[in-house]
C-alpha positions as CSV (number, residue, x, y, z in Angstrom):
1,M,82.8,133.8,119.4
2,A,86.0,131.4,119.8
3,Q,84.7,128.1,118.3
4,E,84.8,125.1,120.9
5,I,87.2,122.1,120.2
6,Y,86.4,118.7,121.5
7,S,89.3,116.9,121.2
8,A,89.3,113.0,121.6
9,F,92.4,113.1,123.4
10,E,91.6,115.0,126.5
11,V,89.4,115.0,129.4
12,H,85.9,116.3,129.2
13,E,82.7,116.5,131.7
14,F,79.5,117.7,131.5
15,F,76.5,118.2,133.8
16,G,73.0,117.7,132.4
17,E,69.5,116.8,132.5
18,F,68.5,113.6,130.5
19,F,65.4,111.9,128.9
20,Y,64.2,109.7,126.7
21,K,62.2,111.6,124.3
22,E,61.3,115.5,123.9
23,E,58.0,114.7,125.2
24,T,59.0,112.7,128.2
25,Y,60.9,115.8,129.1
26,P,59.1,115.9,132.8
27,S,60.3,112.4,133.8
28,R,64.0,113.5,133.3
29,F,66.8,112.6,135.5
30,A,70.1,114.4,136.6
31,A,73.8,113.1,135.3
32,K,77.5,113.9,134.5
33,I,78.6,112.8,131.3
34,Q,82.5,111.8,131.7
35,Y,85.2,111.5,128.7
36,S,88.5,110.3,128.5
37,P,90.7,108.4,125.7
38,E,91.1,105.7,128.3
39,K,87.6,105.4,129.7
40,G,85.5,106.6,126.8
41,L,82.5,107.7,127.3
42,R,80.5,107.1,130.4
43,L,77.2,108.5,132.0
44,E,77.0,108.6,136.0
45,Y,73.3,109.0,136.7
46,N,70.6,109.2,139.4
47,I,67.0,107.9,138.4
48,A,64.3,108.3,141.0
49,D,61.2,109.0,138.4
50,S,60.0,105.5,137.6
51,D,58.6,106.6,134.1
52,V,62.2,106.8,132.7
53,P,62.9,103.6,130.8
54,S,65.3,101.0,132.1
55,E,66.3,99.8,128.9
56,C,66.6,102.6,125.5
57,D,69.2,103.2,122.4
58,S,69.7,106.6,123.0
59,L,69.1,109.7,125.6
60,I,68.7,113.4,124.5
61,G,69.9,115.9,127.3
62,I,70.5,119.5,128.1
63,L,74.1,120.2,129.1
64,S,74.7,123.1,131.9
65,N,76.3,125.0,128.9
66,G,72.9,125.2,127.5
67,K,73.6,123.2,124.4
68,K,71.2,120.6,123.3
69,C,73.0,116.9,123.4
70,T,72.2,113.2,122.2
71,L,73.8,110.0,123.9
72,I,73.8,106.9,121.5
73,G,73.9,103.7,123.9
74,P,72.5,101.1,123.8
75,F,71.6,102.0,127.9
76,N,70.2,99.1,130.7
77,F,69.5,101.0,133.8
78,N,69.0,97.8,135.5
79,S,72.5,96.9,135.6
80,G,73.3,99.5,138.0
81,G,72.9,99.6,141.4
82,W,69.3,100.5,143.5
83,R,68.8,102.6,146.6
84,F,65.9,101.5,148.8
85,G,64.6,104.7,151.1
86,S,62.0,107.1,151.3
87,V,62.5,107.2,147.6
88,I,63.9,104.5,145.4
89,T,66.6,105.3,143.3
90,K,68.5,103.6,140.7
91,Y,72.0,104.8,140.3
92,G,75.6,103.9,138.5
93,T,77.8,104.5,135.6
94,H,77.4,103.2,132.1
95,G,79.2,103.2,129.3
96,F,77.9,104.3,125.4
97,S,79.3,105.1,122.2
98,Y,78.6,108.1,121.0
99,L,78.0,111.5,122.2
100,V,76.7,114.2,119.8
101,M,76.5,117.6,121.1
102,G,74.3,120.4,119.2
103,D,71.1,118.8,118.6
104,F,68.6,115.9,119.4
105,V,69.0,113.2,116.8
106,Q,68.1,109.5,116.5
107,P,70.7,106.9,115.8
108,D,69.3,105.9,112.5
109,T,69.4,110.0,111.6
110,E,71.6,110.4,108.7
111,F,74.4,113.3,107.9
112,D,75.6,114.5,104.6
113,H,79.3,114.8,105.6
114,S,81.5,115.2,108.3
115,R,84.7,117.4,108.8
116,F,87.4,116.0,111.1
117,T,91.3,116.1,111.9
118,F,93.4,113.5,113.3
119,H,96.5,113.5,115.8
120,H,99.4,114.8,113.9
121,M,97.4,115.8,110.8
122,Q,99.1,119.3,110.7
123,E,102.8,117.7,111.3
124,F,102.0,115.3,108.5
125,F,101.4,118.1,106.0
126,Y,103.7,120.9,107.2
127,P,106.4,121.6,109.9
128,Q,105.2,124.0,112.4
129,G,108.2,125.8,112.3
130,H,107.4,126.5,108.3
131,L,103.8,127.3,108.4
132,D,104.4,131.2,108.4
133,S,105.8,130.6,105.0
134,V,102.6,128.6,103.4
135,P,99.6,131.0,102.2
136,Y,96.1,130.6,103.1
137,K,93.6,129.7,101.0
138,E,90.1,129.5,100.8
139,G,88.1,126.8,100.0
140,T,89.2,122.9,98.6
141,L,93.1,122.8,98.7
142,E,93.1,119.1,97.3
143,K,90.2,116.7,96.1
144,I,90.1,112.7,96.1
145,D,87.4,111.3,94.4
146,G,86.6,107.6,95.1
147,A,83.7,104.8,94.5
148,G,80.9,106.2,96.1
149,W,82.6,109.0,98.4
150,S,85.0,112.0,97.9
151,I,87.6,113.5,100.6
152,E,88.6,117.1,100.0
153,L,91.6,118.8,102.0
154,E,91.1,122.2,103.5
155,S,92.9,124.7,105.8
156,R,91.4,126.5,108.5
157,A,92.8,129.7,110.5
158,L,92.8,131.3,113.5
159,A,93.2,135.2,113.5
160,N,93.0,138.0,115.2
161,N,91.9,141.6,113.8
162,V,94.5,143.9,113.2
163,T,92.5,146.8,111.2
164,N,93.7,149.2,113.8
165,T,96.6,147.9,115.6
166,L,98.9,146.3,112.7
167,T,101.4,148.7,113.3
168,N,101.9,148.2,116.8
169,L,102.6,144.5,116.1
170,I,105.1,145.1,113.4
171,I,109.0,146.1,115.0
172,T,111.9,147.3,113.0
173,N,114.7,149.5,114.1
174,N,114.5,151.8,110.9
175,E,111.8,154.1,112.6
176,E,111.6,156.2,108.7
177,A,110.5,152.6,107.5
178,L,108.1,152.4,110.2
179,D,106.4,155.4,109.5
180,E,106.2,154.7,105.8
181,F,104.6,151.3,106.6
182,S,102.1,153.1,109.0
183,I,101.4,155.7,106.1
184,A,100.9,153.1,103.6
185,F,98.3,150.7,105.7
186,D,96.4,154.2,106.6
187,K,96.1,154.8,102.8
188,V,95.0,151.0,102.1
189,K,92.3,151.6,104.9
190,G,90.9,154.6,103.6
191,N,90.7,153.2,100.2
192,F,89.2,149.7,101.6
193,P,87.0,151.7,104.7
194,K,84.7,148.7,105.2
195,E,87.4,146.2,105.1
196,S,88.9,144.2,108.1
197,F,92.3,143.0,108.2
198,L,92.9,140.0,110.1
199,L,96.3,138.8,111.2
200,R,96.6,134.9,110.8
201,K,97.6,133.3,114.2
202,S,97.3,129.6,113.2
203,L,97.2,127.5,110.2
204,E,95.6,123.8,110.0
205,F,94.4,121.4,108.0
206,L,91.6,119.2,108.3
207,F,89.3,116.5,105.7
208,R,85.9,117.1,104.4
209,Y,84.8,113.7,103.9
210,S,81.3,113.0,102.0
211,S,79.8,109.9,100.3
212,D,77.0,109.5,97.5
213,K,74.7,108.2,100.2
214,P,73.9,110.0,103.8
215,K,74.9,107.6,106.4
216,T,74.3,107.1,110.1
217,I,76.6,108.5,112.9
218,N,78.1,105.1,113.2
219,D,78.6,104.4,109.6
220,M,80.4,108.0,108.9
221,Y,82.3,107.5,112.2
222,L,83.5,104.0,110.6
223,D,84.4,105.4,107.4
224,I,86.7,108.2,109.3
225,S,88.0,105.7,111.5
226,K,89.4,103.6,108.3
227,I,90.9,107.3,107.0
228,S,93.4,108.0,109.9
229,S,93.9,103.8,110.5
230,L,96.3,104.8,106.9
231,F,98.0,108.0,108.8
232,S,98.8,105.8,111.7
233,I,100.8,103.2,109.4
234,L,102.4,106.0,107.5
235,M,103.3,107.8,110.7
236,D,104.2,104.4,112.5
237,R,102.0,106.1,115.4
238,P,98.5,105.4,117.2
239,T,96.2,107.9,115.2
240,F,92.3,108.1,115.7
241,P,90.2,110.8,114.6
242,D,90.5,113.8,116.8
243,E,88.1,117.1,116.2
244,V,84.9,115.3,114.4
245,K,82.1,117.3,113.5
246,I,79.1,116.3,111.3
247,Y,76.7,118.2,109.0
248,P,73.1,117.4,108.1
249,N,73.0,119.1,105.0
250,A,75.4,120.2,101.9
251,E,75.4,123.8,102.7
252,A,77.5,122.9,106.1
253,K,74.8,124.7,108.4
254,K,74.4,123.8,112.1
255,P,77.2,121.0,112.2
256,I,77.3,119.1,115.4
257,T,80.5,117.8,117.4
258,L,80.6,114.1,117.7
259,L,82.7,112.4,120.9
260,S,83.2,108.8,120.4
261,S,84.6,105.8,122.7
262,I,87.6,104.5,121.8
263,H,89.0,103.2,124.8
264,L,92.7,103.1,124.6
265,E,95.7,101.9,127.3
266,S,97.6,105.0,128.9
267,R,100.6,104.0,127.2
268,T,98.9,104.2,123.8
269,V,97.6,107.6,124.8
270,D,100.7,108.7,125.6
271,L,102.8,108.0,122.1
272,A,99.7,109.4,120.6
273,K,100.1,112.4,121.9
274,Q,103.6,112.5,121.1
275,T,104.4,114.9,118.2
276,P,106.9,113.5,115.6
277,P,108.4,116.1,113.6
278,H,107.7,116.5,110.0
279,F,111.4,115.7,108.8
280,F,111.6,112.5,110.8
281,M,108.4,110.9,110.2
282,P,108.5,107.5,108.5
283,I,106.3,109.1,105.7
284,N,105.5,112.8,105.3
285,R,103.0,114.7,102.7
286,N,105.9,115.3,100.2
287,K,106.8,111.4,100.1
288,L,103.4,110.1,98.3
289,D,100.6,110.8,96.0
290,L,97.9,111.3,99.0
291,S,95.1,110.8,96.4
292,K,96.2,107.6,94.9
293,A,96.6,106.2,99.0
294,I,93.9,107.1,100.0
295,S,91.5,105.8,96.7
296,N,93.8,102.4,97.1
297,W,93.3,102.2,101.1
298,L,90.1,102.4,101.2
299,E,89.8,99.5,98.8
300,L,92.2,97.2,100.8
301,H,91.2,98.4,104.3
302,D,89.5,95.1,104.9
303,N,92.6,93.2,103.8
304,Y,94.6,94.9,106.3
305,R,92.3,95.6,109.3
306,V,94.6,93.8,111.8
307,L,97.9,95.3,110.3
308,S,96.1,98.7,111.1
309,T,94.7,97.8,114.8
310,T,98.6,97.2,115.6
311,F,99.9,100.8,114.7
312,Q,96.4,102.1,116.0
313,Y,96.6,100.4,119.5
314,E,100.6,100.4,120.1
315,T,102.3,100.5,123.5
316,N,106.0,100.1,122.5
317,Y,105.4,97.3,125.2
318,R,106.5,93.7,124.9
319,T,105.9,90.2,127.1
320,L,107.1,86.9,126.3
321,H,103.7,86.1,125.1
322,S,102.6,89.2,123.2
323,A,106.5,89.2,121.7
324,Y,105.6,85.4,120.6
325,S,101.8,86.2,119.4
326,D,103.9,88.9,116.9
327,V,106.2,86.2,115.5
328,V,103.3,84.3,114.5
329,L,100.8,87.1,113.5
330,F,103.7,88.5,111.1
331,S,105.2,85.3,109.9
332,T,101.7,84.3,108.9
333,N,101.5,87.1,107.1
334,I,104.7,87.2,105.2
335,E,102.8,83.5,103.8
336,A,100.0,85.6,102.7
337,V,102.3,88.2,101.0
338,A,104.3,85.2,99.1
339,K,101.2,84.1,98.1
340,D,100.0,87.3,96.5
341,L,102.8,87.7,94.5
342,G,103.0,84.5,93.4
343,M,106.0,83.4,94.9
344,P,106.3,79.6,95.6
345,T,106.0,77.9,99.1
346,S,109.4,77.4,99.4
347,K,110.4,80.9,98.9
348,K,107.2,82.2,101.3
349,Y,109.6,84.1,103.6
350,E,112.7,84.9,101.8
351,G,110.8,86.0,98.9
352,P,109.1,89.2,100.0
353,I,111.9,89.8,102.5
354,N,114.5,90.1,99.3
355,K,111.5,91.6,97.3
356,Y,110.9,94.6,99.6
357,G,113.7,94.8,102.1
358,S,116.6,97.5,101.6
359,E,120.0,96.0,102.5
360,E,120.0,97.6,106.2
361,L,116.8,95.1,106.8
362,K,118.1,92.0,105.1
363,A,121.3,92.8,107.4
364,A,119.0,93.2,110.3
365,I,116.9,90.1,110.3
366,K,119.9,87.8,109.5
367,N,121.8,89.0,112.6
368,V,119.1,87.5,114.6
369,F,119.9,84.2,114.0
370,I,123.5,84.5,112.6
371,N,125.3,83.0,116.3
372,H,123.0,80.5,116.6
373,N,123.2,78.7,113.5
374,S,123.9,78.4,109.6
375,D,120.7,77.7,108.4
376,S,118.8,79.8,106.0
377,L,117.1,83.0,106.9
378,G,113.8,81.0,105.7
379,K,114.5,78.2,107.7
380,N,115.2,80.0,110.6
381,I,111.9,82.0,110.5
382,S,109.7,78.8,109.3
383,D,111.4,76.6,112.5
384,L,110.7,79.8,114.9
385,R,107.2,80.1,113.6
386,N,106.4,76.0,114.0
387,E,108.0,76.0,117.1
388,L,105.6,78.6,118.5
389,A,102.5,77.4,116.6
390,H,102.8,74.0,117.2
391,V,102.5,71.4,120.0
392,G,105.3,68.9,120.9
393,R,107.8,70.6,118.1
394,P,111.5,70.4,119.4
395,K,111.9,74.0,121.1
396,K,115.7,74.7,119.5
397,L,115.1,78.3,118.4
398,I,113.3,79.4,121.5
399,E,115.5,78.2,124.1
400,V,118.8,80.7,122.5
401,L,116.4,83.7,121.4
402,D,115.3,85.9,124.1
403,I,112.9,88.4,124.2
404,N,114.4,91.3,122.4
405,D,115.1,88.5,119.3
406,C,111.3,87.8,119.3
407,V,110.8,91.4,119.3
408,N,113.2,92.0,116.5
409,V,112.1,89.8,114.0
410,S,108.8,90.4,114.5
411,R,109.1,94.2,113.9
412,V,111.5,93.4,110.9
413,L,108.4,91.0,109.4
414,K,106.0,93.5,110.2
415,L,108.0,96.2,108.0
416,V,108.0,93.8,105.1
417,V,104.2,93.3,105.4
418,V,103.7,97.0,105.1
419,S,106.3,97.7,102.1
420,H,104.0,95.2,100.2
421,L,101.0,97.5,101.7
422,L,102.9,100.7,100.3
423,Q,103.7,99.0,97.2
424,Q,100.0,98.5,96.3
425,L,98.9,102.4,97.5
426,G,101.6,103.8,95.1
427,V,104.8,104.4,97.3
428,T,108.2,104.2,95.6
429,Q,110.5,101.4,96.7
430,E,112.7,104.5,97.2
431,V,110.3,106.2,99.8
432,I,109.7,102.4,100.9
433,H,113.0,101.6,101.9
434,E,113.3,104.9,103.8
435,Y,110.3,104.3,105.7
436,Q,112.1,100.8,107.1
437,N,115.5,102.4,107.6
438,K,114.1,104.9,109.5
439,L,112.0,102.0,111.7
440,I,114.5,98.9,112.0
441,P,115.3,98.0,115.2
442,E,119.3,98.4,116.1
443,I,120.4,94.3,116.0
444,R,124.2,93.4,116.4
445,S,125.9,90.8,114.9
């Protein structure tokens, strides 16, 4: 039977009957679950039974495909509409946080581990056009152990049984060679009559994440979201957990599927679905020590939460307001980098740029200001930030810089902040400069 895949970037719809607890099945109601990456998880319901509680933290249900499921809320059905007729009904659409497919669970139920993919994960590891040259290997490909957690990289192959059809799939102009191949294969099958021979259709990669202590669905999802956010930065793409399965025991029996509400703008979804080629990613698997990077990231995540969300929720669309906001945000981040590096206040902008910036990056940001004044780069950044952040300051730079100038300044400053992070993750300066040069906006003097 083919494995059912529920991607976080596809639209899903399920019909079912829902109730509060197993013993309250007689007080059930019909409803439809709708999911999209833009609108998240929603329950369209119609409740006629007065015994259904108006408020609850979770619901369980049986879907039209026969699967058990759990909806993790909370729910408040008083917030919907009422129909007053021969039967009084409550109706409406209610959002909720998680859909668990495969079992009835409670919000505080704890799980042993999870397996998940993130968008573009396959291309991050290997270019799709080269996958045929990668051998399939059972079990763990790589293991990363951290403080109270471990991550294992695994491969997953989809295959067809070709025990009786392999020679039909082989094409050659040399019929004698094909006959010899067929005879040799028949001999192998004769020597191993109980064996089946599978032809690999695809090869994919996934992570197995576990911690020393079992975790609830919410805590498990938050952890794997942190991991996927790192790859959003590395690939410069909105990246979220895509296919997620969680397991109640270490034996990996009876996994359940998890969908989470992510609520993305349509532009972000479009960016997330665009597959970046392996060789043109700012950083791919070959460019870093993945074990070191993930271990360090999970220690640093809370300090870079705002930065990671700017990658995850990117839209590639800027208004004047958002351009100004980015300048203030990333110039403030640059100050924090300078402080972290022990640089004097007089070097709080130029210091980090000179330390981490490639020649191309430094030239790019200087070119924004070069036609407007002869002030130093540090003074220009400081003046621009202060004009935006403080009331009453003379608006000299704001009057001469347009929205594209402000966007370009913020993007370059963001690259410097990311460079500081990459250095902490163990990425070499050479790879950091490659990362910058692939993402520097085109700025002409």
